[in-house]
C-alpha positions as CSV (number, residue, x, y, z in Angstrom):
1,M,-24.3,-5.9,62.7
2,F,-23.1,-4.7,59.3
3,C,-21.4,-1.3,59.6
4,G,-19.3,0.6,57.1
5,M,-19.0,3.5,54.7
6,P,-21.9,4.3,52.4
7,N,-22.4,2.2,49.3
8,V,-19.7,-0.5,50.1
9,G,-22.2,-3.4,49.8
10,K,-23.5,-4.0,53.3
11,S,-27.0,-4.8,52.2
12,S,-25.7,-7.0,49.3
13,L,-23.5,-8.9,51.7
14,L,-26.4,-9.5,54.1
15,N,-28.6,-10.8,51.3
16,A,-25.8,-13.0,50.0
17,L,-25.2,-14.6,53.4
18,R,-28.9,-15.2,53.8
19,R,-29.1,-16.8,50.4
20,V,-26.2,-19.1,51.2
21,G,-27.0,-19.8,54.9
22,C,-30.8,-20.0,54.8
23,H,-31.5,-20.6,51.1
24,K,-34.0,-17.7,51.1
25,G,-34.4,-14.6,49.1
26,K,-33.0,-11.2,49.8
27,T,-34.6,-9.1,52.5
28,A,-32.5,-5.9,52.5
29,S,-33.1,-3.3,49.7
30,E,-30.2,-2.6,47.4
31,A,-29.3,0.3,45.2
32,P,-26.1,1.4,43.4
33,M,-26.1,4.8,45.1
34,P,-25.1,6.1,48.6
35,G,-27.7,6.8,51.3
36,H,-30.2,4.2,50.1
37,T,-30.5,2.5,53.5
38,R,-32.0,5.2,55.9
39,S,-32.5,3.3,59.1
40,I,-31.3,0.2,61.0
41,G,-33.2,-2.8,59.7
42,G,-34.8,-5.6,61.7
43,M,-33.1,-8.7,62.8
44,V,-32.5,-11.0,59.8
45,R,-31.5,-14.7,60.1
46,V,-28.5,-15.3,57.8
47,S,-27.6,-18.9,58.9
48,E,-29.4,-21.8,60.4
49,G,-28.1,-23.8,63.4
50,S,-25.0,-25.7,62.5
51,K,-22.0,-27.3,64.1
52,Q,-19.9,-24.2,63.5
53,T,-22.4,-22.2,65.6
54,A,-23.1,-24.9,68.2
55,G,-26.6,-25.3,66.9
56,W,-27.5,-21.6,67.3
57,P,-28.8,-19.6,64.3
58,V,-27.0,-16.5,63.3
59,Y,-28.8,-13.1,63.0
60,A,-27.6,-9.8,61.6
61,F,-28.7,-6.2,61.3
62,D,-28.4,-3.9,58.3
63,T,-27.4,-0.3,59.1
64,P,-27.1,2.9,57.2
65,G,-23.6,4.0,55.9
66,I,-21.4,5.8,58.4
67,M,-19.7,8.8,56.9
68,V,-16.5,10.2,58.3
69,P,-17.1,13.6,59.8
70,Y,-13.8,15.1,58.8
71,L,-11.8,14.4,55.6
72,G,-8.7,16.4,56.6
73,Q,-7.2,19.6,55.2
74,G,-5.6,20.7,51.9
75,E,-4.6,18.2,49.3
76,E,-5.3,15.3,51.7
77,A,-9.0,16.3,52.0
78,G,-9.3,16.7,48.3
79,D,-7.8,13.3,47.5
80,R,-10.1,11.6,49.9
81,A,-13.2,13.4,48.6
82,F,-12.3,12.5,45.0
83,K,-11.7,8.9,45.8
84,M,-15.0,8.6,47.7
85,A,-16.9,10.2,44.8
86,I,-15.2,7.9,42.2
87,T,-16.2,4.9,44.2
88,A,-19.7,6.3,44.6
89,G,-19.2,6.7,48.4
90,I,-20.8,10.1,48.2
91,K,-23.1,11.8,45.8
92,E,-21.6,12.1,42.3
93,T,-23.5,15.3,41.6
94,L,-21.3,17.1,44.1
95,F,-18.4,16.9,41.6
96,D,-17.9,17.6,37.9
97,P,-17.6,14.2,36.1
98,Y,-14.8,15.7,34.0
99,D,-12.7,16.3,37.1
100,L,-13.4,12.8,38.5
101,A,-12.4,11.2,35.3
102,A,-9.2,13.3,35.2
103,Y,-8.3,12.2,38.7
104,L,-9.1,8.5,37.9
105,F,-6.9,8.9,34.8
106,H,-4.1,10.2,37.0
107,L,-4.4,7.3,39.4
108,L,-4.4,4.8,36.6
109,L,-1.1,6.2,35.2
110,L,0.5,6.0,38.7
111,R,-0.7,2.4,39.3
112,H,1.2,0.9,36.4
113,S,4.9,0.5,36.1
114,S,5.0,3.1,33.3
115,P,2.6,5.5,31.6
116,F,2.8,3.6,28.4
117,D,1.7,0.4,30.0
118,A,-1.2,2.3,31.6
119,I,-2.3,3.7,28.3
120,S,-2.2,0.2,26.7
121,R,-4.3,-1.2,29.6
122,I,-6.8,1.7,29.4
123,S,-7.2,1.2,25.6
124,E,-7.7,-2.5,26.1
125,V,-10.3,-2.2,28.7
126,L,-12.3,0.6,27.1
127,K,-11.8,-0.9,23.6
128,L,-10.3,2.3,22.1
129,P,-8.8,2.4,18.6
130,P,-5.1,1.6,18.2
131,T,-4.5,5.1,17.0
132,F,-5.4,6.5,20.4
133,S,-2.4,4.8,22.1
134,S,0.1,6.1,19.5
135,S,-1.3,9.6,19.5
136,I,-1.5,10.1,23.3
137,K,1.9,8.7,24.1
138,D,3.4,12.0,22.9
139,H,1.5,13.9,25.6
140,L,2.6,11.9,28.6
141,D,5.6,14.1,29.4
142,A,5.7,15.2,33.1
143,S,6.1,18.8,32.0
144,Q,2.8,18.7,30.0
145,P,-0.7,18.7,31.5
146,L,-2.7,15.5,31.7
147,P,-4.2,14.6,28.3
148,T,-7.7,14.1,29.8
149,E,-9.5,15.8,27.0
150,Q,-7.9,13.5,24.4
151,L,-8.9,10.5,26.4
152,L,-12.5,11.6,26.9
153,S,-12.7,12.5,23.2
154,A,-11.7,9.0,22.2
155,I,-14.2,7.5,24.6
156,A,-17.0,9.8,23.3
157,D,-16.2,8.7,19.8
158,R,-16.2,5.1,20.9
159,I,-19.6,5.2,22.6
160,K,-21.1,7.6,20.0
161,A,-21.7,10.4,22.6
162,V,-22.1,13.2,20.0
163,E,-24.4,16.2,20.5
164,V,-26.2,18.3,17.9
165,G,-23.6,19.8,15.5
166,G,-21.2,17.0,15.9
167,V,-19.8,18.1,19.3
168,L,-18.4,15.4,21.4
169,N,-20.2,15.0,24.8
170,L,-17.2,14.8,27.2
171,E,-19.4,14.7,30.2
172,A,-21.1,11.5,29.1
173,A,-17.8,10.0,28.2
174,A,-16.5,10.8,31.8
175,Q,-19.6,9.2,33.3
176,W,-19.1,6.1,31.2
177,M,-15.4,5.8,32.2
178,L,-16.4,6.1,35.9
179,K,-19.1,3.4,35.4
180,C,-16.5,1.1,33.8
181,F,-14.3,1.5,36.8
182,R,-17.1,0.8,39.3
183,D,-18.2,-2.2,37.3
184,G,-14.7,-3.7,37.8
185,R,-13.5,-3.6,34.2
186,F,-10.1,-2.2,35.3
187,G,-9.7,-5.0,37.8
188,G,-10.2,-5.5,41.4
189,W,-8.0,-2.8,43.0
190,T,-8.5,0.1,45.3
191,L,-7.6,3.7,44.8
192,D,-5.5,3.9,48.0
193,D,-2.0,2.7,48.4
194,V,-2.3,-0.5,50.4
195,G,1.2,-1.8,50.2
196,Q,2.6,-3.5,53.2
197,E,4.9,-0.6,54.0
198,S,2.0,2.0,53.8
199,I,-0.3,-0.2,55.9
200,G,2.4,-0.6,58.6
201,A,3.1,3.1,58.6
202,K,-0.6,3.9,58.9
203,V,-1.0,1.5,61.8
204,C,2.0,2.9,63.6
205,N,0.8,6.5,63.1
206,S,-2.7,5.7,64.3
207,S,-1.4,3.8,67.3
208,E,1.0,6.5,68.2
209,T,-1.7,9.2,67.9
210,S,-4.1,7.2,70.1
211,I,-1.4,6.7,72.8
212,I,-0.5,10.3,72.7
213,R,-4.1,11.4,73.0
214,L,-4.7,9.0,75.9
215,I,-1.6,10.2,77.8
216,E,-2.6,13.9,77.2
217,S,-6.2,13.2,78.4
218,N,-4.9,11.5,81.6
219,S,-2.3,14.3,82.2
220,K,-5.0,16.9,82.0
221,T,-7.2,15.2,84.6
222,N,-4.1,14.1,86.7
223,Q,-5.4,10.5,86.8
224,P,-3.2,7.5,86.3
225,I,-4.0,5.0,83.6
226,Q,-5.9,2.2,85.2
227,P,-4.8,-1.3,84.3
228,I,-7.3,-3.7,82.7
229,D,-8.9,-6.1,85.1
230,D,-8.9,-9.6,83.5
231,R,-11.5,-10.8,86.0
232,A,-13.9,-8.0,85.2
233,L,-13.5,-8.7,81.5
234,T,-14.2,-12.4,82.0
235,E,-17.3,-11.7,84.1
236,N,-18.5,-9.2,81.6
237,S,-18.0,-11.6,78.7
238,T,-19.8,-14.4,80.6
239,H,-22.8,-12.0,81.3
240,I,-23.1,-11.1,77.7
241,E,-22.9,-14.7,76.5
242,G,-25.6,-15.6,79.0
243,C,-27.9,-12.8,77.7
244,I,-27.3,-13.9,74.1
245,S,-28.0,-17.5,75.0
246,S,-31.2,-16.7,76.8
247,Y,-32.3,-14.5,73.9
248,F,-31.8,-17.1,71.2
249,A,-33.0,-19.9,73.5
250,S,-36.4,-18.3,73.7
251,D,-36.4,-18.2,69.9
252,R,-35.6,-21.9,69.6
253,T,-38.1,-23.1,72.1
254,S,-41.0,-21.2,70.5
255,P,-40.1,-20.5,66.9
256,K,-42.5,-17.9,65.7
257,S,-42.1,-15.9,62.6
258,K,-42.6,-12.1,62.5
259,T,-46.0,-12.6,60.8
260,A,-47.2,-14.8,63.6
261,V,-46.2,-12.3,66.2
262,K,-48.0,-9.5,64.3
263,M,-51.1,-11.6,63.9
264,E,-51.2,-12.3,67.7
265,A,-50.8,-8.6,68.4
266,R,-53.7,-7.8,66.0
267,R,-55.9,-10.4,67.7
268,A,-55.1,-9.0,71.2
269,K,-55.9,-5.5,70.0
270,K,-59.2,-6.5,68.4
271,D,-60.1,-8.3,71.7
272,V,-59.4,-5.2,73.7
273,Q,-61.5,-3.0,71.3
274,R,-64.4,-5.6,71.4
275,A,-64.3,-5.5,75.2
276,Q,-64.4,-1.7,75.2
277,Q,-67.4,-1.7,72.9
278,E,-69.3,-4.1,75.2
279,L,-68.7,-1.9,78.2
280,K,-70.1,1.2,76.6
281,P,-73.7,2.0,77.5
282,I,-76.3,1.5,74.8
283,K,-78.2,4.6,74.0
284,H,-81.8,4.1,73.0
285,R,-83.2,6.7,70.8
286,P,-87.0,7.4,70.9
287,P,-88.8,6.4,67.8
288,Q,-89.3,9.3,65.4
289,S,-92.7,10.1,64.3
290,S,-93.3,9.7,60.6
291,R,-93.9,12.8,58.6
292,R,-97.0,13.2,56.7
């Protein structure tokens, strides 16, 4: 079962595995927007029987995106919301494209070793004129506001996003910058800090929080923490494996496609309707006299 945040490529991954494993076309609908998959899809075969799977085929389900119910408080919640909007995890219309482009510009400056390297990289990716780099470097002082307007103005001039009267369309420039990031032109990197130290700290914090909550919940109920029974786990795993084996064994002994199953159901339904029609009494109407 493919589970994850909205618009992270679950349906695309399912279709790719099916194309490689079964040499068949895609079956899950794809769209570059969150919320496209509305319900859990049917069982899809993504791999034929092979040595790696002990001769059993592999099936998968496509599921809708799972959105976190709580983003946090204060700046932490704002950062998460902006990152999800930039990566198209939530609807883009909920935010101003100018603000999203400004936040992305801020993250791009932090990601490189120096702001000057970041400006050079941005100019190279977006193919901005050389005069932009030399003119904007004077505005990268920490005491000054972020030169987002200068960046979007250069982008609007680059893509010819000009309104009536010669006014630059900064909103169209911001949307084009976001599209370039989503298309991977800036490289394959994430908006979060995923260094080894940050990952270890997050794991430790989450583990400590889970342990504390577990202890608090048990202390409230005055119940000791029960140890895990290895024998029960083994029996449960054996039971699950047996159910899965019997399920797929029936599929292997009588390989029927979904179309064949539907055709059989339709035939059975028609037979029942035909039998009901035969059991109904036939009403004979008296002959009507012809009018003169």
